[in-house]
A tleap script that builds the chain and sets N, CA, C and O, in Angstrom:
source leaprc.protein.ff14SB
mol = sequence {
  NMET ARG LYS GLU ILE LYS ILE ASN SER GLN
  ALA GLU GLU VAL ALA SER GLN VAL SER ASP
  ILE LEU SER LYS ASN ASN ASN ARG ASN ILE
  ASP TYR ASN LEU VAL TYR GLN CYS THR LYS
  GLU VAL VAL ASP ASP LYS ASN ILE LEU ASP
  GLU VAL TYR ASN SER ALA ILE SER ILE LEU
  GLU ASN LYS TYR GLY VAL LEU PHE ASP VAL
  ASP LYS LYS ILE GLU CILE
}
set mol.1.N position { 298.830 99.695 40.270 }
set mol.1.CA position { 298.322 101.078 40.974 }
set mol.1.C position { 296.992 101.382 40.337 }
set mol.1.O position { 296.036 101.673 41.057 }
set mol.2.N position { 296.878 101.331 39.038 }
set mol.2.CA position { 295.629 101.551 38.384 }
set mol.2.C position { 294.415 100.676 38.872 }
set mol.2.O position { 293.284 101.154 38.966 }
set mol.3.N position { 294.677 99.525 39.139 }
set mol.3.CA position { 293.687 98.543 39.669 }
set mol.3.C position { 293.222 99.026 41.004 }
set mol.3.O position { 292.020 99.027 41.268 }
set mol.4.N position { 294.105 99.427 41.840 }
set mol.4.CA position { 293.821 99.875 43.180 }
set mol.4.C position { 292.879 101.144 43.161 }
set mol.4.O position { 291.937 101.245 43.947 }
set mol.5.N position { 293.172 102.065 42.258 }
set mol.5.CA position { 292.426 103.249 42.128 }
set mol.5.C position { 291.047 102.925 41.680 }
set mol.5.O position { 290.087 103.551 42.131 }
set mol.6.N position { 290.907 101.947 40.786 }
set mol.6.CA position { 289.504 101.503 40.285 }
set mol.6.C position { 288.753 100.846 41.497 }
set mol.6.O position { 287.586 101.153 41.738 }
set mol.7.N position { 289.405 99.989 42.210 }
set mol.7.CA position { 288.828 99.383 43.393 }
set mol.7.C position { 288.286 100.373 44.304 }
set mol.7.O position { 287.100 100.388 44.635 }
set mol.8.N position { 289.221 101.262 44.736 }
set mol.8.CA position { 288.898 102.269 45.694 }
set mol.8.C position { 287.767 103.183 45.303 }
set mol.8.O position { 286.922 103.535 46.126 }
set mol.9.N position { 287.753 103.581 43.997 }
set mol.9.CA position { 286.672 104.432 43.367 }
set mol.9.C position { 285.367 103.686 43.488 }
set mol.9.O position { 284.394 104.265 43.972 }
set mol.10.N position { 285.287 102.414 43.069 }
set mol.10.CA position { 284.066 101.763 43.086 }
set mol.10.C position { 283.636 101.364 44.498 }
set mol.10.O position { 282.439 101.228 44.755 }
set mol.11.N position { 284.507 101.189 45.341 }
set mol.11.CA position { 284.149 100.863 46.782 }
set mol.11.C position { 283.510 102.085 47.357 }
set mol.11.O position { 282.537 101.988 48.105 }
set mol.12.N position { 284.082 103.340 46.993 }
set mol.12.CA position { 283.502 104.577 47.545 }
set mol.12.C position { 282.094 104.770 47.093 }
set mol.12.O position { 281.237 105.209 47.860 }
set mol.13.N position { 281.837 104.434 45.804 }
set mol.13.CA position { 280.551 104.556 45.186 }
set mol.13.C position { 279.544 103.623 45.873 }
set mol.13.O position { 278.431 104.047 46.187 }
set mol.14.N position { 279.925 102.350 46.111 }
set mol.14.CA position { 279.065 101.346 46.837 }
set mol.14.C position { 278.764 101.842 48.169 }
set mol.14.O position { 277.615 101.748 48.600 }
set mol.15.N position { 279.755 102.396 48.904 }
set mol.15.CA position { 279.650 102.776 50.317 }
set mol.15.C position { 278.658 103.972 50.367 }
set mol.15.O position { 277.831 104.077 51.273 }
set mol.16.N position { 278.774 104.853 49.373 }
set mol.16.CA position { 277.876 106.054 49.273 }
set mol.16.C position { 276.391 105.594 49.057 }
set mol.16.O position { 275.438 106.044 49.692 }
set mol.17.N position { 276.324 104.656 48.095 }
set mol.17.CA position { 274.845 104.117 47.882 }
set mol.17.C position { 274.319 103.512 49.069 }
set mol.17.O position { 273.174 103.813 49.409 }
set mol.18.N position { 274.987 102.705 49.748 }
set mol.18.CA position { 274.560 101.981 50.970 }
set mol.18.C position { 274.190 102.960 52.055 }
set mol.18.O position { 273.164 102.827 52.721 }
set mol.19.N position { 275.062 103.961 52.221 }
set mol.19.CA position { 274.876 104.992 53.180 }
set mol.19.C position { 273.582 105.723 52.917 }
set mol.19.O position { 272.796 105.969 53.833 }
set mol.20.N position { 273.360 106.073 51.648 }
set mol.20.CA position { 272.065 106.797 51.224 }
set mol.20.C position { 270.899 105.917 51.605 }
set mol.20.O position { 269.924 106.398 52.183 }
set mol.21.N position { 270.979 104.620 51.290 }
set mol.21.CA position { 269.747 103.807 51.631 }
set mol.21.C position { 269.567 103.704 53.127 }
set mol.21.O position { 268.433 103.676 53.604 }
set mol.22.N position { 270.595 103.651 53.845 }
set mol.22.CA position { 270.488 103.736 55.370 }
set mol.22.C position { 269.913 105.066 55.820 }
set mol.22.O position { 269.107 105.092 56.750 }
set mol.23.N position { 270.264 106.082 55.245 }
set mol.23.CA position { 269.800 107.422 55.659 }
set mol.23.C position { 268.291 107.551 55.355 }
set mol.23.O position { 267.531 108.164 56.104 }
set mol.24.N position { 267.921 106.979 54.283 }
set mol.24.CA position { 266.475 107.018 53.895 }
set mol.24.C position { 265.635 106.234 54.811 }
set mol.24.O position { 264.473 106.584 55.019 }
set mol.25.N position { 266.163 105.160 55.393 }
set mol.25.CA position { 265.421 104.267 56.223 }
set mol.25.C position { 265.738 104.635 57.751 }
set mol.25.O position { 265.217 103.989 58.660 }
set mol.26.N position { 266.572 105.647 57.981 }
set mol.26.CA position { 266.941 106.021 59.358 }
set mol.26.C position { 267.523 104.805 60.112 }
set mol.26.O position { 267.095 104.481 61.220 }
set mol.27.N position { 268.435 104.193 59.525 }
set mol.27.CA position { 268.987 102.897 60.031 }
set mol.27.C position { 270.477 102.904 60.077 }
set mol.27.O position { 271.093 103.390 59.129 }
set mol.28.N position { 271.140 102.377 61.161 }
set mol.28.CA position { 272.618 102.384 61.186 }
set mol.28.C position { 273.007 100.814 61.112 }
set mol.28.O position { 274.195 100.546 60.936 }
set mol.29.N position { 272.200 99.911 61.219 }
set mol.29.CA position { 272.556 98.515 61.200 }
set mol.29.C position { 272.109 97.860 59.883 }
set mol.29.O position { 270.950 98.010 59.494 }
set mol.30.N position { 272.955 97.178 59.229 }
set mol.30.CA position { 272.657 96.392 57.953 }
set mol.30.C position { 273.344 95.119 58.035 }
set mol.30.O position { 274.164 94.845 58.912 }
set mol.31.N position { 272.942 94.254 56.979 }
set mol.31.CA position { 273.601 93.028 56.820 }
set mol.31.C position { 274.538 93.139 55.689 }
set mol.31.O position { 274.485 94.120 54.947 }
set mol.32.N position { 275.446 92.133 55.502 }
set mol.32.CA position { 276.466 92.158 54.545 }
set mol.32.C position { 275.877 91.924 53.084 }
set mol.32.O position { 276.479 92.268 52.068 }
set mol.33.N position { 274.649 91.308 53.092 }
set mol.33.CA position { 274.004 91.007 51.748 }
set mol.33.C position { 273.638 92.407 51.034 }
set mol.33.O position { 273.796 92.498 49.817 }
set mol.34.N position { 273.197 93.392 51.710 }
set mol.34.CA position { 272.895 94.647 51.019 }
set mol.34.C position { 274.120 95.189 50.302 }
set mol.34.O position { 274.065 95.607 49.146 }
set mol.35.N position { 275.236 95.164 51.042 }
set mol.35.CA position { 276.560 95.716 50.512 }
set mol.35.C position { 276.979 94.780 49.348 }
set mol.35.O position { 277.553 95.312 48.397 }
set mol.36.N position { 276.776 93.568 49.323 }
set mol.36.CA position { 277.172 92.642 48.272 }
set mol.36.C position { 276.198 92.910 46.982 }
set mol.36.O position { 276.631 92.870 45.831 }
set mol.37.N position { 274.993 93.155 47.271 }
set mol.37.CA position { 274.040 93.421 46.156 }
set mol.37.C position { 274.324 94.790 45.522 }
set mol.37.O position { 274.193 94.891 44.302 }
set mol.38.N position { 274.669 95.762 46.188 }
set mol.38.CA position { 275.069 96.941 45.664 }
set mol.38.C position { 276.461 96.927 44.877 }
set mol.38.O position { 276.690 97.580 43.858 }
set mol.39.N position { 277.322 96.096 45.506 }
set mol.39.CA position { 278.688 95.804 44.904 }
set mol.39.C position { 278.403 95.273 43.496 }
set mol.39.O position { 278.962 95.830 42.551 }
set mol.40.N position { 277.617 94.290 43.290 }
set mol.40.CA position { 277.329 93.597 42.152 }
set mol.40.C position { 276.767 94.552 40.967 }
set mol.40.O position { 277.035 94.410 39.774 }
set mol.41.N position { 275.986 95.491 41.495 }
set mol.41.CA position { 275.432 96.570 40.556 }
set mol.41.C position { 276.389 97.485 39.975 }
set mol.41.O position { 276.283 97.878 38.813 }
set mol.42.N position { 277.417 97.872 40.834 }
set mol.42.CA position { 278.446 98.923 40.598 }
set mol.42.C position { 279.531 98.368 39.787 }
set mol.42.O position { 279.935 98.997 38.810 }
set mol.43.N position { 280.069 97.154 40.140 }
set mol.43.CA position { 281.305 96.571 39.630 }
set mol.43.C position { 281.088 95.962 38.212 }
set mol.43.O position { 280.273 95.058 38.023 }
set mol.44.N position { 281.853 96.499 37.226 }
set mol.44.CA position { 281.726 95.926 35.913 }
set mol.44.C position { 282.792 94.850 35.659 }
set mol.44.O position { 282.605 94.088 34.711 }
set mol.45.N position { 283.814 94.726 36.362 }
set mol.45.CA position { 284.855 93.731 36.335 }
set mol.45.C position { 284.676 92.729 37.377 }
set mol.45.O position { 284.975 93.035 38.532 }
set mol.46.N position { 284.192 91.489 37.091 }
set mol.46.CA position { 283.973 90.483 38.077 }
set mol.46.C position { 285.293 89.994 38.767 }
set mol.46.O position { 285.216 89.399 39.842 }
set mol.47.N position { 286.414 90.217 38.213 }
set mol.47.CA position { 287.603 89.762 38.770 }
set mol.47.C position { 288.001 90.657 40.035 }
set mol.47.O position { 288.841 90.226 40.825 }
set mol.48.N position { 287.450 91.795 40.210 }
set mol.48.CA position { 287.682 92.643 41.337 }
set mol.48.C position { 286.481 92.729 42.314 }
set mol.48.O position { 286.501 93.501 43.273 }
set mol.49.N position { 285.534 91.989 42.068 }
set mol.49.CA position { 284.219 92.117 42.901 }
set mol.49.C position { 284.435 91.924 44.409 }
set mol.49.O position { 283.938 92.684 45.240 }
set mol.50.N position { 285.201 90.870 44.717 }
set mol.50.CA position { 285.465 90.641 46.183 }
set mol.50.C position { 286.350 91.716 46.774 }
set mol.50.O position { 286.212 92.045 47.953 }
set mol.51.N position { 287.329 92.315 45.924 }
set mol.51.CA position { 288.068 93.334 46.464 }
set mol.51.C position { 287.347 94.610 46.820 }
set mol.51.O position { 287.507 95.267 47.849 }
set mol.52.N position { 286.512 94.868 45.793 }
set mol.52.CA position { 285.594 96.169 45.936 }
set mol.52.C position { 284.637 95.885 47.206 }
set mol.52.O position { 284.474 96.771 48.045 }
set mol.53.N position { 284.088 94.786 47.312 }
set mol.53.CA position { 283.172 94.463 48.426 }
set mol.53.C position { 283.845 94.691 49.790 }
set mol.53.O position { 283.362 95.415 50.660 }
set mol.54.N position { 285.113 93.947 49.916 }
set mol.54.CA position { 285.780 94.154 51.109 }
set mol.54.C position { 286.160 95.611 51.535 }
set mol.54.O position { 286.059 96.034 52.687 }
set mol.55.N position { 286.611 96.327 50.453 }
set mol.55.CA position { 287.001 97.695 50.628 }
set mol.55.C position { 285.719 98.611 51.069 }
set mol.55.O position { 285.805 99.495 51.922 }
set mol.56.N position { 284.575 98.292 50.403 }
set mol.56.CA position { 283.312 99.036 50.763 }
set mol.56.C position { 282.902 98.801 52.151 }
set mol.56.O position { 282.396 99.703 52.820 }
set mol.57.N position { 283.115 97.538 52.638 }
set mol.57.CA position { 282.884 97.154 54.080 }
set mol.57.C position { 283.648 98.003 54.947 }
set mol.57.O position { 283.154 98.627 55.886 }
set mol.58.N position { 284.918 98.020 54.607 }
set mol.58.CA position { 285.893 98.872 55.391 }
set mol.58.C position { 285.518 100.330 55.503 }
set mol.58.O position { 285.518 100.901 56.593 }
set mol.59.N position { 285.208 100.913 54.404 }
set mol.59.CA position { 284.751 102.279 54.227 }
set mol.59.C position { 283.463 102.617 55.064 }
set mol.59.O position { 283.339 103.624 55.762 }
set mol.60.N position { 282.581 101.689 54.903 }
set mol.60.CA position { 281.318 101.869 55.649 }
set mol.60.C position { 281.511 101.899 57.195 }
set mol.60.O position { 280.911 102.688 57.926 }
set mol.61.N position { 282.409 100.962 57.625 }
set mol.61.CA position { 282.662 100.854 59.046 }
set mol.61.C position { 283.509 102.079 59.538 }
set mol.61.O position { 283.244 102.641 60.600 }
set mol.62.N position { 284.451 102.435 58.792 }
set mol.62.CA position { 285.428 103.448 59.269 }
set mol.62.C position { 285.011 104.877 58.997 }
set mol.62.O position { 285.221 105.771 59.817 }
set mol.63.N position { 284.439 105.069 57.875 }
set mol.63.CA position { 284.019 106.462 57.384 }
set mol.63.C position { 282.601 106.794 57.794 }
set mol.63.O position { 282.339 107.873 58.327 }
set mol.64.N position { 281.674 105.862 57.547 }
set mol.64.CA position { 280.215 106.156 57.799 }
set mol.64.C position { 279.737 105.669 59.201 }
set mol.64.O position { 278.603 105.968 59.576 }
set mol.65.N position { 280.581 104.917 60.000 }
set mol.65.CA position { 280.119 104.410 61.170 }
set mol.65.C position { 278.990 103.361 61.186 }
set mol.65.O position { 278.254 103.248 62.166 }
set mol.66.N position { 278.865 102.599 60.086 }
set mol.66.CA position { 277.924 101.631 60.016 }
set mol.66.C position { 278.153 100.416 60.785 }
set mol.66.O position { 279.277 99.916 60.828 }
set mol.67.N position { 277.057 99.862 61.457 }
set mol.67.CA position { 277.215 98.616 62.137 }
set mol.67.C position { 276.577 97.562 61.397 }
set mol.67.O position { 275.461 97.713 60.900 }
set mol.68.N position { 277.295 96.415 61.299 }
set mol.68.CA position { 276.761 95.286 60.682 }
set mol.68.C position { 276.092 94.307 61.514 }
set mol.68.O position { 276.669 93.971 62.548 }
set mol.69.N position { 274.917 93.769 61.218 }
set mol.69.CA position { 274.280 92.751 61.780 }
set mol.69.C position { 275.131 91.394 61.671 }
set mol.69.O position { 275.731 91.116 60.633 }
set mol.70.N position { 275.146 90.601 62.755 }
set mol.70.CA position { 275.804 89.410 62.706 }
set mol.70.C position { 274.906 88.171 62.686 }
set mol.70.O position { 273.898 88.195 63.393 }
set mol.71.N position { 275.161 87.131 61.973 }
set mol.71.CA position { 274.226 86.126 61.914 }
set mol.71.C position { 274.219 85.447 63.323 }
set mol.71.O position { 275.264 85.042 63.831 }
set mol.72.N position { 273.076 85.346 63.898 }
set mol.72.CA position { 272.970 84.778 65.228 }
set mol.72.C position { 273.254 83.313 65.364 }
set mol.72.O position { 273.471 82.814 66.469 }
set mol.73.N position { 273.255 82.613 64.245 }
set mol.73.CA position { 273.477 81.205 64.226 }
set mol.73.C position { 274.955 80.910 64.403 }
set mol.73.O position { 275.324 79.795 64.772 }
set mol.74.N position { 275.848 81.945 64.131 }
set mol.74.CA position { 277.400 81.718 64.170 }
set mol.74.C position { 277.740 81.992 65.629 }
set mol.74.O position { 277.428 83.024 66.223 }
set mol.75.N position { 278.458 80.894 66.183 }
set mol.75.CA position { 279.033 80.984 67.550 }
set mol.75.C position { 280.422 81.690 67.466 }
set mol.75.O position { 281.200 81.416 66.553 }
set mol.76.N position { 280.678 82.474 68.297 }
set mol.76.CA position { 281.968 83.181 68.356 }
set mol.76.C position { 282.864 82.548 69.470 }
set mol.76.O position { 283.991 82.996 69.683 }
savepdb mol mol.pdb
quit
């Protein structure tokens, strides 16, 4: 339970930072690399890095309405 609280707290912090960056640039579209870089700066425990990253992506999509750019080389 404590681990989940830490993950959610750090994911909220990452999402807030990314949202602030987007607001300053008046942009709603970003790539995943920006989120990953912010996550690496916030997370102190590398064992939960991926979990915080995935949670931050979810928060950005659901709470902040952020749209992610998709690599055009990848076929769907």
